[in-house]
C-alpha positions as CSV (number, residue, x, y, z in Angstrom):
1,M,-38.9,-211.0,17.6
2,G,-38.2,-207.8,15.6
3,T,-36.8,-207.5,12.1
4,D,-33.4,-206.0,11.3
5,N,-35.2,-202.8,10.3
6,Q,-36.9,-202.6,13.7
7,L,-33.5,-203.1,15.4
8,A,-32.0,-200.3,13.3
9,V,-34.9,-198.1,14.1
10,S,-34.7,-198.9,17.8
11,L,-31.0,-198.3,18.0
12,A,-31.4,-195.0,16.0
13,T,-34.0,-193.9,18.5
14,I,-31.9,-194.9,21.6
15,E,-28.7,-193.4,20.3
16,G,-30.3,-190.4,18.5
17,R,-29.1,-191.5,15.1
18,N,-31.1,-191.5,11.9
19,S,-31.1,-194.4,9.5
20,N,-28.8,-192.5,7.0
21,A,-26.2,-192.2,9.7
22,I,-26.5,-195.9,10.5
23,D,-26.2,-196.8,6.8
24,R,-23.1,-194.6,6.4
25,L,-21.5,-196.1,9.5
26,A,-22.4,-199.6,8.5
27,M,-20.9,-199.1,5.0
28,A,-17.7,-197.6,6.5
29,L,-17.3,-200.4,9.0
30,N,-18.1,-203.1,6.5
31,T,-15.5,-201.7,4.1
32,L,-13.0,-201.7,7.0
33,L,-14.0,-205.3,7.6
34,A,-13.3,-206.2,4.0
35,D,-9.9,-204.4,4.2
36,M,-9.0,-206.3,7.3
37,F,-9.8,-209.6,5.8
38,A,-7.8,-208.7,2.7
39,L,-4.9,-207.6,4.8
40,Y,-5.1,-210.7,7.0
41,L,-5.0,-213.0,4.0
42,K,-2.1,-211.1,2.4
43,T,-0.1,-211.1,5.6
44,K,-0.7,-214.9,6.1
45,N,0.3,-215.5,2.5
46,F,3.5,-213.6,3.0
47,H,4.0,-215.4,6.3
48,W,3.7,-218.8,4.5
49,H,6.0,-217.8,1.6
50,V,8.7,-215.5,3.1
51,G,12.2,-216.7,2.7
52,G,15.8,-215.5,3.0
53,P,18.4,-214.9,5.6
54,N,15.9,-213.3,8.0
55,F,13.3,-216.0,7.5
56,R,12.6,-216.8,11.1
57,D,12.3,-213.2,12.3
58,Y,10.0,-212.3,9.3
59,H,8.0,-215.5,9.6
60,L,7.3,-214.7,13.3
61,L,6.6,-211.0,12.7
62,L,4.1,-211.7,9.9
63,D,2.3,-214.4,12.0
64,A,2.0,-212.0,14.9
65,Q,0.7,-209.2,12.6
66,A,-1.7,-211.5,10.9
67,N,-3.1,-212.6,14.3
68,M,-3.5,-208.9,15.3
69,V,-5.4,-208.1,12.1
70,F,-7.6,-211.1,12.3
71,A,-8.5,-210.2,15.9
72,T,-10.2,-207.0,14.7
73,T,-12.5,-208.7,12.3
74,D,-14.9,-210.1,14.9
75,A,-15.0,-206.8,16.8
76,I,-15.8,-204.9,13.6
77,A,-18.5,-207.3,12.5
78,E,-20.1,-207.3,16.0
79,R,-20.1,-203.4,16.0
80,V,-21.9,-203.4,12.6
81,R,-24.6,-205.7,14.1
82,K,-24.8,-203.6,17.3
83,I,-25.8,-200.6,15.2
84,G,-28.5,-202.6,13.5
85,A,-26.9,-203.4,10.2
86,R,-25.6,-206.5,8.3
87,T,-22.0,-207.5,7.8
88,V,-20.2,-208.9,4.8
89,R,-21.3,-212.4,4.2
90,S,-18.9,-213.9,1.7
91,V,-15.5,-213.8,0.0
92,G,-17.4,-212.2,-2.8
93,D,-18.6,-209.4,-0.5
94,I,-15.1,-208.8,0.7
95,A,-13.7,-208.8,-2.9
96,R,-16.3,-206.2,-4.0
97,M,-15.6,-203.9,-1.0
98,Q,-11.9,-204.2,-0.2
99,R,-9.7,-201.2,-1.1
100,L,-6.4,-203.0,-0.4
101,A,-5.0,-204.8,-3.4
102,D,-4.4,-208.5,-3.4
103,N,-1.0,-209.9,-4.3
104,D,-1.2,-213.1,-6.4
105,A,2.4,-213.1,-7.4
106,E,4.1,-216.5,-7.4
107,V,7.3,-215.1,-5.9
108,V,7.8,-211.9,-3.9
109,S,11.0,-211.0,-2.2
110,A,10.9,-210.7,1.6
111,Q,11.7,-206.9,1.4
112,D,9.0,-206.4,-1.1
113,M,6.5,-208.3,1.1
114,L,7.4,-206.1,4.1
115,R,7.2,-202.9,2.1
116,E,3.8,-203.8,0.6
117,L,2.4,-204.6,4.0
118,Q,3.8,-201.4,5.3
119,D,2.1,-199.5,2.6
120,D,-1.2,-201.4,3.1
121,N,-1.2,-200.7,6.8
122,A,-0.4,-197.1,6.2
123,A,-3.4,-196.9,3.8
124,L,-5.5,-198.7,6.5
125,V,-4.6,-196.0,9.0
126,I,-6.0,-193.4,6.5
127,H,-9.2,-195.4,6.0
128,L,-9.6,-195.9,9.8
129,K,-9.2,-192.2,10.5
130,A,-11.8,-191.4,7.8
131,A,-14.2,-193.9,9.5
132,H,-13.5,-192.3,12.8
133,R,-14.5,-188.9,11.5
134,L,-17.8,-190.5,10.4
135,C,-18.3,-191.9,13.9
136,E,-17.7,-188.5,15.4
137,Q,-20.3,-186.9,13.0
138,A,-22.8,-189.6,14.0
139,D,-22.0,-189.3,17.7
140,D,-21.0,-193.0,17.8
141,I,-18.4,-192.9,20.5
142,A,-18.3,-196.7,20.9
143,S,-17.2,-197.3,17.3
144,A,-14.9,-194.3,17.5
145,S,-13.2,-195.7,20.6
146,L,-12.7,-199.1,18.9
147,I,-11.3,-197.4,15.8
148,E,-8.8,-195.5,17.9
149,T,-7.3,-198.8,19.1
150,W,-7.2,-200.2,15.6
151,V,-5.4,-197.0,14.4
152,D,-2.7,-197.5,17.1
153,E,-2.3,-201.2,16.1
154,A,-2.0,-200.4,12.4
155,E,0.5,-197.6,13.2
156,Q,2.5,-200.2,15.3
157,R,2.5,-202.6,12.3
158,V,3.8,-199.8,10.0
159,W,6.5,-199.0,12.5
160,F,7.7,-202.6,12.8
161,L,7.6,-203.1,9.1
162,S,9.4,-199.9,8.5
163,E,12.2,-200.9,10.9
164,A,12.5,-204.3,9.4
165,T,13.0,-202.8,5.9
166,R,15.5,-200.1,7.0
167,A,18.9,-200.5,5.4
């Protein structure tokens, strides 16, 4: 059985990638993975604590969005492993790598929750597109294809949250 370095070298050989390209891709994907976990936890937090006259609608919306975000985590982690790299291994790894800010406030209004998630998902779209450009440079069409789907999903979440906060 080979080591992780042998796996990375063999994938680099098969796919025509050098180890620097794999390292950059792995870092980008792991950072996206950390962002997804942070967004998932924030969305679930808001799902658990949302209140007000639109409680049921917001509660269901946030639960559906959290599930969508969480569904991406395994695909991202598996893609990192497929290119021969290691994934995040702990909450500490996630905290060190995430770009999306946590919200530890005791009380947040429903509208502020939705706006914050809208902003986080919009930022995620930017990060996803940057990772997509890296994939294109490395000729990693499999990762690029996955990212295209995640961009669409994040844009859908932005749209739904935008409509929910419209006056």
